[in-house]
C-alpha positions in Angstrom: -13.0 88.3 89.2 -9.7 89.1 87.4 -6.1 89.3 88.3 -3.2 91.6 87.1 0.2 90.9 87.3 2.9 92.4 89.4 4.2 94.9 86.3 0.5 95.9 85.3 -0.4 96.8 89.1 2.7 98.6 89.5 1.7 101.0 86.4 -1.6 101.4 88.0 -0.4 102.2 91.9 2.7 104.2 90.1 5.2 102.2 92.3 7.9 100.1 91.3 7.9 96.4 90.7 9.8 95.6 93.8 7.3 97.7 96.1 4.6 95.5 94.6 5.9 92.0 95.4 7.2 93.5 99.0 3.7 94.4 99.6 2.2 90.8 98.3 4.7 89.2 100.0 4.0 91.0 103.5 0.5 89.9 103.0 -0.7 93.8 102.6 -2.6 92.7 99.5 -5.7 90.5 100.4 -6.5 88.0 97.6 -3.0 88.2 96.2 -1.5 84.5 95.5 1.3 83.2 93.5 1.4 80.8 90.8 4.8 79.2 90.4 6.9 82.5 91.0 4.3 84.9 89.8 1.8 87.0 92.0 -1.8 87.4 90.7 -3.2 90.5 92.1 -7.0 91.3 92.4 -7.6 94.1 89.7 -9.8 95.6 92.5 -7.1 95.4 95.0 -6.5 98.6 97.2 -2.9 100.2 97.0 -1.8 99.7 100.5 -0.9 102.4 102.7 2.8 103.3 103.3 4.9 103.2 106.3 3.9 106.9 106.5 0.1 106.5 106.3 -0.5 103.1 107.8 -0.7 104.3 111.4 -3.8 106.5 111.8 -4.0 106.7 115.2 -4.1 110.3 116.4 -4.4 111.8 113.0 -6.6 114.1 111.9 -8.9 113.9 108.8 -7.0 116.5 107.4 -3.7 114.9 107.7 -4.8 111.7 105.9 -6.5 113.1 103.0 -3.1 114.8 102.5 -1.3 111.7 102.7 -3.5 109.6 100.5 -3.7 112.5 97.8 0.1 112.4 97.9 0.1 108.7 97.9 -2.5 108.8 94.8 -4.2 106.4 96.7 -7.2 104.5 95.3 -10.1 103.2 97.4 -9.5 105.3 100.7 -11.5 108.2 102.4 -9.7 110.7 99.4 -11.0 108.5 96.6 -14.6 108.6 98.4 -14.7 112.3 99.0 -13.3 113.2 95.2 -16.6 111.3 93.9 -19.0 112.1 96.4 -18.4 115.8 96.7 -17.9 116.3 93.3 -21.0 114.0 91.9 -23.6 115.6 94.7 -22.4 119.2 94.5 -22.5 119.2 90.7 -25.7 117.6 90.9 -27.5 120.0 92.7 -26.2 123.0 90.3 -28.1 120.5 87.3 -25.6 118.4 86.0 -26.7 115.2 84.3 -23.8 113.0 84.7 -24.8 110.0 87.4 -22.8 109.0 90.1 -21.4 106.0 88.3 -20.3 108.2 85.3 -18.4 110.9 87.5 -16.4 108.0 89.5 -15.5 106.5 86.1 -14.3 110.0 85.1 -12.1 110.4 88.1 -10.9 106.7 88.3 -9.9 106.1 84.9 -9.7 109.8 83.5 -12.0 108.5 80.5 -15.4 109.0 79.6 -17.7 105.8 79.5 -20.1 106.7 76.6 -22.0 104.4 74.3 -25.3 106.1 72.3 -25.6 108.3 75.4 -25.3 112.1 75.0 -23.0 113.9 77.5 -23.0 117.5 77.9 -19.4 118.7 77.7 -19.4 121.5 80.5 -20.8 118.7 82.9 -17.6 117.1 81.9 -15.2 119.6 81.9 -16.7 120.9 85.6 -16.5 117.6 86.8 -12.6 116.9 86.1 -12.3 120.7 87.7 -14.2 120.0 90.5 -11.5 116.9 91.5 -8.8 119.8 91.3 -10.9 122.1 93.2 -10.9 119.6 96.2 -7.2 119.0 96.0 -7.0 122.6 96.1 -9.1 122.8 99.4 -6.8 120.0 100.8 -3.5 121.6 100.2 -4.5 125.1 101.2 -7.2 123.9 104.6 -4.8 125.8 106.7 -4.7 128.8 105.0 -7.4 131.6 106.0 -10.1 132.1 103.0 -9.2 135.4 101.2 -10.5 136.9 98.0 -7.8 135.7 96.4 -8.4 132.2 97.0 -12.0 132.1 96.3 -11.3 133.6 92.6 -9.0 130.8 92.2 -11.4 128.5 93.1 -13.6 130.0 90.6 -11.0 129.9 87.8 -10.3 125.9 88.8 -14.1 125.5 88.8 -15.0 127.2 85.6 -12.1 127.0 83.2 -12.7 125.2 79.8 -16.6 125.9 80.3 -18.7 127.6 77.5 -19.2 130.1 80.2 -15.8 130.9 80.7 -15.4 132.1 76.6 -18.3 134.5 76.7 -16.9 138.3 77.4 -19.4 139.3 80.4 -18.5 136.2 82.4 -15.5 137.5 84.1 -13.9 134.4 84.9 -12.1 134.4 88.0 -13.6 138.1 89.0 -16.5 139.0 90.5 -20.0 139.4 88.4 -20.4 141.7 86.1 -24.3 141.7 85.8 -26.9 141.2 88.6 -28.0 137.6 89.6 -30.5 135.9 92.0 -30.5 132.8 94.1 -33.8 131.2 94.6 -35.3 134.1 93.3 -33.9 136.1 95.9 -31.8 139.1 95.1 -28.5 139.3 95.8 -25.4 141.9 96.1 -25.5 144.4 93.4 -22.0 143.5 91.4 -20.6 147.1 92.1 -20.8 146.5 95.9 -19.6 142.8 95.7 -16.0 143.8 96.5 -16.9 145.5 99.6 -19.4 143.1 101.0 -16.8 140.3 100.5 -14.4 142.3 102.4 -16.5 142.7 105.2 -17.4 139.0 105.5 -13.9 138.0 105.2 -13.3 140.7 108.3 -16.3 139.5 110.3 -15.5 135.8 110.0 -11.6 136.2 110.9 -12.8 138.0 114.0 -13.9 134.4 115.7 -11.5 132.2 117.0 -12.2 128.6 118.0 -15.2 128.4 115.4 -17.7 126.2 115.7 -20.6 124.9 113.0 -22.6 127.6 113.3 -19.8 130.1 112.4 -19.0 128.0 109.3 -22.6 128.1 108.3 -23.0 131.8 108.7 -20.0 132.5 106.6 -21.6 130.4 104.1 -25.4 132.3 104.1 -23.4 135.3 103.7 -21.6 134.1 100.7 -24.2 132.8 99.0 -26.4 135.5 99.7 -23.5 138.0 98.0 -23.4 135.4 95.3 -19.8 136.9 94.0 -19.4 135.2 90.8 -21.5 135.3 87.7 -21.9 131.5 88.1 -20.5 128.8 90.1 -21.5 130.4 93.6 -23.0 127.1 95.2 -20.1 125.1 94.4 -17.4 127.5 95.2 -19.2 127.9 98.7 -19.6 124.6 99.3 -15.7 123.6 99.0 -15.0 126.4 100.9 -17.5 125.3 103.7 -15.9 121.9 103.4 -12.3 123.4 103.8 -13.4 125.5 107.0 -14.6 122.1 108.3 -10.9 120.3 107.6 -9.4 123.5 109.2 -11.3 123.7 112.3 -11.3 120.0 112.9 -15.0 119.5 112.4 -16.8 116.9 110.6 -17.3 117.7 107.2 -20.4 117.0 105.4 -21.9 116.5 102.2 -25.3 117.8 100.7 -26.9 114.9 98.8 -29.8 115.0 96.6 -32.4 114.0 99.6 -31.0 116.9 101.5 -31.2 119.5 98.6 -34.4 121.2 99.2 -34.1 121.4 102.8 -30.5 122.8 102.3 -32.1 125.7 100.2 -34.8 126.2 102.9 -32.1 126.5 105.4 -30.1 129.0 103.5 -33.6 131.3 102.8 -34.5 131.1 106.5 -31.2 131.2 108.0 -31.8 134.6 109.8 -35.0 134.0 110.9 -34.2 130.2 111.9 -31.6 128.9 112.4 -32.2 125.5 112.9 -33.1 124.4 109.6 -29.7 124.4 108.0 -27.9 123.3 111.2 -30.2 120.3 111.2 -29.8 119.7 107.9 -26.3 120.2 107.8 -26.1 117.4 111.0 -28.3 115.1 109.2 -25.3 115.3 106.6 -22.5 115.3 109.0 -24.0 112.3 110.4 -23.9 110.2 106.7 -20.2 111.3 106.5 -19.4 110.1 109.6 -20.6 106.8 108.2 -17.7 107.0 106.0 -15.2 107.5 108.9 -16.4 105.0 110.7 -15.9 102.4 107.4 -12.2 103.8 107.2 -11.2 103.5 110.8 -10.8 107.4 110.9 -11.1 109.2 114.4 -13.5 112.1 115.1 -15.3 113.4 118.1 -18.1 111.1 118.9 -19.8 114.0 120.5 -19.6 116.6 118.6 -22.6 118.7 117.5 
């Protein structure tokens, strides 16, 4: 294991050297020790929580995410979600970046590449997706609007090769018909009206439960309002609504991808497919919450 100096760790954690020494002196940095009058700090040490965030009793996941995002905390649940949600949601849509490459880009803001060729769009969309997650955390308590959908689309697809195509309509509804899984979606000229109807119907529900969120997600994906990026925008909105409604979120990974697609295609006939898939993903997410000692409703279904 390597060790860093107080000054080096102060730069990494974006703190003053005095604050780093104080954390070490109070025993809040496991593995840190003194050599003479100099602190040696493990290079993989996690930035300690501030007084504002160290007492989590009674805090919601959303509150904790906002605190960790503001503190730029490494190694916490915010860090975990950035990597896991970005990797898995992009991977479903065909990104070739590995989990390690995604994590490396997030943690270092650089690209680790030797002889391997990487798709530029995969890299751009990965960085953009990190920004999208910040956006949904900051705006979690807002109601979903057309502008919010469009802002997420801009954040996700800006700087990609698609965004430079005249017909792509970055941040606007699709101009050309598209399909999802071989299923026809809403015609371009009807998208605006269908999205407004979806939002009006969704906002009528108070005390939303998981099925309300899944119905919204299904209808959004069947409309498929954008030329591309609908799956990721839809899953970001779904994650946001879980945070807003204090429902344990979930991340669809590669093992659940086909079940997730099946659940979406059969939602009108049999809701159990998608519901059970998301509950399985929710169980996996609860393991993150248990590890980071974040409270949630153990009886939630």
